[in-house]
C-alpha positions in Angstrom: -36.0 -66.5 113.0 -33.2 -69.1 113.4 -30.5 -67.3 111.3 -30.3 -64.5 108.8 -29.8 -65.4 105.2 -26.5 -63.4 105.3 -25.1 -66.2 107.5 -26.7 -68.8 105.4 -25.3 -67.3 102.2 -21.8 -67.1 103.7 -21.9 -70.8 104.6 -23.3 -71.9 101.2 -20.7 -69.8 99.4 -17.9 -71.7 101.2 -19.5 -75.0 100.5 -20.3 -74.1 96.9 -23.9 -75.3 97.2 -25.5 -72.6 95.0 -26.8 -74.0 91.8 -28.4 -72.7 88.6 -31.2 -75.2 88.2 -32.6 -74.5 84.7 -34.1 -71.9 82.4 -37.7 -72.5 81.3 -40.0 -71.3 78.6 -43.0 -73.6 79.4 -44.9 -74.2 82.6 -44.3 -77.9 82.5 -40.5 -77.4 82.4 -40.5 -75.8 85.9 -38.8 -77.6 88.8 -41.2 -79.0 91.4 -42.5 -76.3 93.8 -41.0 -77.8 96.9 -39.0 -74.8 98.3 -40.1 -71.3 99.1 -39.6 -69.2 96.0 -38.6 -65.5 95.5 -38.9 -64.0 92.0 -37.0 -60.9 90.7 -38.9 -58.7 88.3 -38.0 -55.4 86.7 -37.5 -53.5 83.5 -34.9 -54.6 81.0 -31.4 -53.8 82.3 -32.6 -52.7 85.8 -30.0 -54.9 87.4 -31.8 -58.1 88.3 -28.9 -60.5 87.6 -26.4 -58.1 89.2 -28.5 -58.1 92.4 -28.8 -61.9 92.5 -25.0 -62.1 92.1 -24.4 -59.5 94.9 -26.8 -61.3 97.2 -25.1 -64.6 96.8 -21.5 -63.3 96.6 -21.1 -65.1 93.2 -20.1 -62.8 90.4 -21.3 -65.2 87.6 -24.2 -67.1 89.1 -26.6 -65.1 87.1 -25.5 -63.8 83.7 -25.3 -60.0 83.3 -25.4 -58.0 80.2 -25.5 -54.4 79.0 -27.9 -55.4 76.3 -31.6 -55.0 77.4 -33.6 -58.2 77.0 -30.8 -60.7 77.5 -32.8 -62.8 79.9 -35.4 -64.5 77.7 -36.7 -67.2 80.0 -37.4 -67.8 83.7 -34.1 -68.8 85.3 -34.2 -70.8 88.6 -31.4 -70.8 91.2 -31.3 -73.1 94.2 -29.8 -71.6 97.4 -28.6 -74.6 99.3 -32.0 -76.4 99.5 -33.6 -73.6 101.5 -34.7 -71.1 99.0 -35.2 -70.8 95.2 -34.6 -67.5 93.4 -36.0 -66.9 89.9 -35.0 -64.2 87.4 -37.8 -63.1 85.1 -37.4 -61.7 81.6 -37.1 -58.0 81.8 -40.3 -56.1 80.8 -40.5 -52.8 79.0 -37.9 -52.1 76.3 -36.1 -55.2 75.0 -34.2 -56.0 71.8 -36.6 -58.7 70.8 -39.5 -59.0 68.4 -42.9 -57.8 69.7 -44.4 -61.2 69.4 -41.7 -62.7 71.6 -42.1 -59.9 74.2 -45.8 -60.5 74.3 -45.3 -64.2 74.8 -42.9 -63.5 77.7 -45.6 -61.3 79.3 -48.2 -64.0 79.0 -45.8 -66.6 80.4 -44.9 -64.4 83.3 -48.6 -63.8 84.1 -49.3 -67.6 84.2 -46.2 -68.1 86.4 -47.3 -65.4 88.9 -50.9 -66.7 89.1 -50.1 -70.4 89.2 -46.9 -71.0 91.2 -47.9 -72.3 94.6 -44.4 -72.0 96.1 -44.0 -68.3 95.2 -43.7 -66.3 98.5 -42.8 -62.9 97.2 -41.8 -60.9 94.2 -39.1 -58.3 94.3 -39.9 -55.6 91.8 -36.7 -53.8 91.0 -36.8 -50.1 90.1 -33.8 -48.1 88.8 -33.3 -45.4 91.4 -32.2 -42.9 88.7 -35.5 -43.1 86.9 -38.3 -44.1 89.3 -41.5 -45.8 88.4 -42.4 -46.1 84.7 -45.7 -47.2 83.0 -44.4 -50.7 82.7 -43.7 -50.8 86.4 -47.3 -49.8 87.2 -48.4 -52.5 84.8 -46.5 -55.3 86.6 -47.6 -54.1 90.0 -51.3 -54.2 88.8 -50.6 -57.7 87.4 -49.3 -58.8 90.8 -52.3 -57.3 92.6 -54.6 -59.2 90.4 -52.6 -62.4 90.8 -52.5 -61.9 94.7 -48.7 -62.0 94.6 -47.0 -60.2 97.5 -44.4 -57.9 96.1 -41.7 -55.6 97.5 -40.0 -52.7 95.8 -36.2 -52.8 95.6 -34.4 -49.7 94.3 -31.3 -50.5 92.3 -28.2 -48.4 91.4 -28.8 -46.3 94.6 -25.1 -45.3 94.6 -25.8 -43.1 91.6 -28.4 -41.0 93.4 -27.8 -38.4 96.1 -29.4 -39.0 99.5 -32.0 -36.2 99.1 -33.5 -37.3 95.8 -33.3 -40.9 96.9 -35.4 -40.1 100.0 -37.9 -38.2 97.9 -38.2 -41.1 95.5 -38.9 -43.5 98.3 -41.6 -41.2 99.7 -43.2 -40.9 96.2 -43.2 -44.7 95.7 -44.5 -45.3 99.2 -47.5 -43.1 98.4 -48.1 -45.1 95.2 -47.8 -48.4 97.0 -50.7 -47.4 99.3 -52.9 -47.9 96.2 -51.9 -51.5 95.6 -53.3 -54.3 97.7 -50.5 -56.8 97.3 -47.6 -54.4 97.9 -45.2 -54.8 100.9 -44.8 -51.4 102.5 -41.0 -51.4 103.1 -38.9 -50.1 100.2 -35.3 -51.3 100.0 -32.5 -49.2 98.3 -29.6 -51.2 97.0 -26.4 -51.0 95.0 -24.7 -54.0 93.5 -21.7 -51.8 93.0 -20.9 -50.7 96.6 -23.1 -53.2 98.5 -25.6 -50.7 99.8 -28.7 -52.5 101.1 -27.5 -56.0 100.3 -27.6 -57.1 103.9 -31.2 -55.7 104.3 -32.4 -57.7 101.3 -30.8 -60.9 102.6 -32.5 -60.3 105.9 -35.8 -59.9 104.2 -35.3 -63.1 102.3 -34.3 -65.0 105.4 -37.8 -64.6 106.7 -39.1 -66.5 103.7 -36.5 -69.3 103.5 -37.1 -72.8 104.7 -35.7 -73.2 108.3 -32.7 -75.4 108.7 
């Protein structure tokens, strides 16, 4: 690979070339699928926006909130014309009417099945809580949609090394049952920077070469 995304991100941060493209609620509102795309999925309040901000070094590129369900559309971010990140609405518990949550779920399913530029989904799991039923549901959805996905543990700074290693082993055994799952599990913390370089390196393999 030419260069790791960590170097790319540093350069773009200096040049200010990160951009929030748009938030969409309809398939026809999406930007053209011209760049490799990575999507971030996870339960409400798992830390998707915080991880995007940590990866790019921009504290406010993606809006964060302590209120579950804050992200209510698919948000698109352009990383210097080489990669697009998308932030999906959180699944599971959300402070929104059931009808709206169901509509988000249907929209996400259509996005996953029909986005030709989508290279990988990062499924974020809170390291304090492990896999929940809603995580199993999204993993099954991605299996059926033939979307390659990788598990990223968040808030790893709040879990001691022993339990964290046990959780990774447990999830690894579960991933063996899913046809679209990437085998490597990444543990991260947006608070202290744990694992951020490793996620950037993983994304660099999927970015468009300079």
